[in-house]
C-alpha positions, 0 to 999 in steps of 0.5 A: 368686054373692055376693061374698066378704067379706073382713077384714084382720088389720091392721083387726082389730088396730085395733078393740077386741075387741068391734068386731073380733068384730062385724067377724069376724061379718060377714066370711067370710074373713080375710086374715092378714099372710102373705096367707093367707085363713082362714075367719072362723069359724075365726080367731075361735078363735085371737084371745085374749080377754085381752091383745088388744093386748099380744100379739106380732103373730105370736102373734095369727094361725093361720098362726104357732102356737107350736112344740109341746113335742115339736118336736125329739123323734124317733120311733123305729120 
């Protein structure tokens, strides 16, 4: 059994985008700021290509997606 290769979100934020992507290629899992594990392949989709350093921290993670448009809409039977 091979060891789990984990990279932290905090490590990724300190790196330039290209280096962060290389680190994600080497890792199996990403440890989020809420101590949740995500598959590294899935996490790559949540990293925005532009404004990598300028976005607020909560928008960079899979555990904090933006609220959907129909959040307050009720479904009537």
